[in-house]
C-alpha positions in Angstrom: 0.0 0.0 0.0 1.3 3.4 -0.9 1.8 5.9 1.8 -1.0 8.4 2.3 -1.3 11.3 4.5 -4.6 11.1 6.4 -6.2 13.9 8.3 -8.5 12.9 11.0 -11.2 15.1 12.5 -12.9 13.8 15.7 -15.6 15.0 17.9 -17.3 13.4 21.0 -19.4 11.0 18.9 -17.4 10.1 15.8 -14.5 11.0 13.6 -13.9 11.6 9.9 -10.7 11.1 7.9 -9.6 13.0 4.7 -6.7 12.3 2.5 -4.5 15.1 1.3 -5.5 14.4 -2.3 -9.1 15.0 -1.7 -8.3 18.4 -0.1 -6.3 19.4 -3.1 -9.1 18.5 -5.5 -11.6 20.6 -3.5 -9.2 23.5 -3.4 -8.6 23.2 -7.1 -12.3 23.0 -7.8 -12.9 26.1 -5.7 -10.1 27.9 -7.4 -11.4 26.9 -10.9 -14.9 28.1 -10.0 -13.4 31.4 -8.8 -11.5 31.8 -12.0 -14.6 31.2 -14.1 -16.6 33.7 -12.1 -13.8 36.2 -12.4 -13.6 35.7 -16.1 -17.4 36.1 -16.5 -17.3 39.2 -14.4 -14.4 40.6 -16.5 -16.2 39.8 -19.7 -19.4 41.6 -18.7 -17.3 44.5 -17.4 -15.5 44.9 -20.7 -18.9 44.8 -22.5 -20.2 47.5 -20.2 -17.0 49.6 -20.8 -17.4 49.3 -24.5 -21.0 50.4 -24.4 -20.1 53.3 -22.1 -17.3 54.3 -24.4 -19.6 54.2 -27.4 -22.2 56.3 -25.6 -19.6 58.8 -24.5 -18.3 59.0 -28.0 -21.8 59.8 -29.3 -22.3 62.4 -26.6 -19.0 64.0 -27.6 -20.1 64.1 -31.2 -23.4 65.8 -30.2 -21.6 68.3 -28.0 -19.1 69.1 -30.7 -22.0 69.7 -33.2 -23.8 71.9 -30.6 -20.6 73.8 -30.0 -20.2 74.3 -33.7 -23.8 75.6 -34.0 -23.4 77.9 -31.0 -20.2 79.3 -32.5 -22.0 80.0 -35.7 -24.8 81.7 -33.9 -22.3 83.7 -31.9 -20.6 84.8 -35.1 -24.0 85.8 -36.6 -24.9 87.7 -33.5 -21.6 89.5 -33.5 -22.0 90.4 -37.1 -25.5 91.6 -36.4 -24.2 93.7 -33.5 -21.5 95.2 -35.7 -24.2 96.1 -38.3 -26.4 97.5 -35.6 -23.5 99.6 -34.3 -22.9 101.0 -37.7 -26.6 101.8 -38.1 -26.7 103.3 -34.6 -23.8 105.6 -35.6 -25.7 106.8 -38.6 -28.9 107.3 -36.7 -27.2 109.0 -33.8 -25.6 111.4 -36.3 -28.9 111.9 -38.0 -30.8 112.9 -34.8 -27.9 115.0 -33.6 -26.6 112.6 -30.9 -22.9 111.9 -30.4 -22.1 108.3 -31.2 -22.3 106.6 -27.8 -19.3 104.3 -27.9 -19.1 104.3 -24.1 -22.8 103.3 -23.6 -24.5 100.0 -24.0 -26.4 99.2 -27.2 -29.8 99.2 -25.3 -29.1 102.7 -24.0 -28.0 104.0 -27.4 -31.2 102.5 -29.0 -33.3 104.1 -26.4 -31.7 107.5 -27.1 -32.4 107.4 -30.8 -35.6 105.3 -31.2 -38.9 107.0 -31.7 -41.6 106.1 -29.1 -44.8 104.3 -30.1 -46.7 107.7 -29.9 -44.2 109.4 -32.1 -44.3 106.6 -34.7 -48.1 106.6 -34.7 -48.1 110.4 -35.2 -45.4 110.1 -38.0 -47.3 107.4 -39.9 -50.6 109.3 -39.5 -49.2 112.4 -41.2 -46.8 111.1 -43.8 -48.3 109.0 -46.6 -47.4 105.4 -46.3 -48.7 102.0 -47.5 -50.8 101.1 -50.5 -53.7 103.2 -51.7 -55.3 100.0 -53.2 -54.4 96.3 -53.2 -51.1 96.0 -55.1 -51.2 94.1 -58.4 -48.1 95.5 -59.9 -46.7 98.8 -61.4 -47.5 99.6 -65.0 -45.5 102.8 -65.1 -42.8 104.0 -62.7 -41.9 107.4 -61.4 -39.5 109.4 -63.7 -38.9 110.2 -67.3 -40.7 108.1 -69.8 -42.3 108.1 -73.3 -45.9 109.2 -73.1 -48.1 106.3 -73.9 -50.6 108.4 -75.9 -48.8 111.6 -77.1 -45.5 109.7 -77.7 -43.2 112.4 -76.5 -40.8 112.1 -73.7 -42.0 113.7 -70.4 -41.6 113.4 -66.7 -44.1 111.1 -64.9 -44.7 112.7 -61.5 -46.3 109.7 -60.0 -46.6 105.9 -60.2 -49.3 103.9 -62.1 -50.6 101.0 -60.1 -52.4 98.2 -62.0 -56.0 98.0 -61.0 -59.2 96.7 -62.5 -62.3 98.9 -62.6 -64.2 99.5 -59.4 -61.4 98.6 -56.9 -61.5 100.6 -53.7 -58.9 103.4 -53.4 -58.2 104.8 -49.9 -56.1 107.6 -48.5 -52.6 106.7 -47.2 -52.6 109.2 -44.3 -54.9 111.6 -42.4 -55.8 114.7 -44.2 -58.3 117.1 -45.7 -59.7 116.8 -49.2 -58.4 119.7 -51.2 -59.9 118.8 -54.5 -62.5 116.2 -55.6 -63.9 116.0 -59.1 -63.2 115.8 -62.8 -60.1 117.7 -63.9 -60.0 118.3 -67.7 -56.7 120.1 -68.1 -54.5 117.7 -66.2 -55.6 114.6 -68.0 -56.1 112.9 -64.6 -59.9 112.6 -65.1 -61.7 112.1 -61.8 -59.1 113.3 -59.3 -58.9 113.5 -55.5 -56.2 115.6 -53.8 -55.7 115.1 -50.1 -53.7 117.7 -48.1 -52.0 115.9 -45.1 -50.5 119.0 -43.7 -46.8 119.8 -43.1 -46.2 120.1 -46.8 -47.4 116.6 -47.8 -50.2 116.0 -50.4 -51.4 112.9 -52.3 -53.1 112.6 -55.7 -55.4 109.9 -56.8 -56.1 110.0 -60.6 -58.2 108.3 -63.3 -60.9 107.3 -60.8 -64.2 105.9 -62.0 -66.0 107.4 -59.1 -65.1 110.0 -56.5 -66.5 109.2 -53.0 -65.5 112.4 -51.1 -66.1 116.1 -51.4 -63.8 119.1 -51.1 -63.3 119.9 -47.4 -63.9 116.4 -46.1 -61.7 115.3 -43.2 -60.2 111.8 -43.8 -58.5 109.3 -41.6 -55.8 107.0 -43.1 -57.6 104.1 -44.8 -60.8 106.1 -45.6 -62.3 105.5 -49.1 -61.7 108.3 -51.6 -63.1 106.6 -54.7 -63.0 103.6 -56.9 -60.4 102.9 -59.6 -61.2 103.4 -63.3 -60.1 104.8 -66.6 -61.2 108.4 -66.7 -59.2 111.2 -68.3 -56.2 110.7 -70.6 -55.6 107.0 -69.9 -55.1 103.9 -72.0 -56.4 101.3 -69.5 -57.9 101.1 -66.0 -55.3 101.9 -63.3 -54.6 104.3 -60.5 -52.2 107.2 -60.9 -50.8 107.9 -57.5 -48.6 110.9 -56.5 -47.0 112.1 -53.4 -45.8 115.8 -53.3 -43.9 117.7 -50.7 -44.1 121.5 -51.0 -45.5 121.0 -54.5 -42.5 119.0 -55.5 -43.2 115.4 -56.6 -41.6 112.5 -54.7 -41.1 109.0 -55.8 -44.1 107.2 -54.2 -42.6 103.7 -54.3 -40.5 103.9 -51.1 -43.6 105.2 -49.3 -45.6 102.2 -50.6 -43.2 99.8 -48.9 -42.5 102.0 -45.8 -43.1 100.1 -42.5 -42.9 101.1 -38.8 -40.5 98.2 -38.2 -37.9 99.9 -40.5 -39.1 103.5 -40.4 -35.5 104.9 -40.7 -35.2 103.5 -44.2 -37.2 106.4 -45.7 -34.6 108.9 -44.5 -32.0 107.6 -47.0 -34.3 106.8 -49.8 -36.1 110.1 -50.0 -33.7 113.1 -49.9 -36.1 115.9 -50.8 -37.7 116.0 -47.3 -35.8 117.7 -44.4 -36.4 114.7 -42.2 -34.2 115.9 -39.3 -36.3 118.9 -38.5 -39.5 117.0 -39.3 -38.7 114.3 -36.8 -37.8 116.9 -34.2 -41.3 118.4 -34.7 -43.0 115.0 -34.5 -41.1 114.2 -31.3 -42.0 117.5 -29.8 -45.7 117.1 -30.7 -45.8 113.6 -29.3 -44.0 114.6 -26.1 -46.4 117.5 -25.5 -49.4 115.4 -26.6 -50.5 118.2 -28.9 -52.3 117.0 -32.0 -52.1 119.1 -35.2 -54.8 121.8 -34.8 -55.3 122.0 -38.6 -54.0 120.0 -41.5 -54.7 122.6 -44.0 -52.2 125.3 -44.9 -53.3 128.9 -44.3 -54.6 130.8 -47.3 -52.4 133.6 -48.6 -52.3 135.8 -51.7 -49.0 134.2 -52.7 -50.2 130.6 -52.5 -50.6 130.2 -56.2 -47.0 131.2 -56.9 -45.7 129.1 -54.0 -47.5 126.0 -55.3 -46.7 126.5 -59.0 -47.0 123.3 -60.9 -49.8 121.8 -58.6 -53.4 121.4 -59.6 -55.8 124.1 -58.5 -58.0 123.3 -55.5 -61.1 124.8 -57.1 -62.9 123.2 -60.1 -63.6 126.7 -61.5 -59.9 127.7 -61.4 -57.9 125.3 -63.6 -55.4 127.7 -65.1 -52.7 126.5 -62.7 -53.1 122.8 -63.6 -50.0 120.8 -64.5 -49.4 119.9 -68.1 -51.9 117.4 -69.4 -50.6 113.9 -69.1 -51.7 110.3 -68.9 -50.5 107.7 -66.6 
């Protein structure tokens, strides 16, 4: 018999014997089980690490994309602020303020921006918007070949495409200076509205006049319906804006909006906007509405308004040169 090492464990009732080989087998089995468990744990841990890494990589990609978008927005905002600064400089110089380099943008805007009351007053006095639903322009403001007489002449207004019997409304508050048929001008049925402060609007070739001389109008009130009266080749509206009897290009006024009210200052040079805005600001601040929109009568009025259409049907000698539009 080979020699074996026996280990005996006794108690008060019995005893047990183990050989050293059995103990080694149990220890080895336990060790093997531990190794398998550790391997399984390591495997699942590596899988978790891989998933966590992939998730982190995706998050990093999203963050990089967001950072890129934010950088783009920051660049756009910076460019917008630069443009705003340039515009503020121009506007500050326009209203007589020194460019406020040492002040915040909000303070500078507050210093040069008209209040809601001032804007409301400005847009109630100065013609703005469309006198009828826009369907296009058939003849622009400026020099052109006359569609009927054939010669070259200056077109003092703008011809807006319109079918017969379309509503035509005034583009600012005012008083009707003339309403009726005007033979010498070629405008046919004509309405002239005096808005005060030097501004007047003309609405020509109407089919029907809906107002009378002396009527007080609010912006948007009906003055007539479109037609083809007078020296005209087709139904349309001849629309003029004049300042101190001088014609202005009506197109910038058609597109003039409160949101960009300063745009008119650069587009229309024949109006002294600086003093006019100062007057508007003073009137709005004092809450004093214009007491009268009509200009005072004087003996020299006919000479001061040379080139404009007479306000009386019986006095047509001061009418502008006959034209069609």
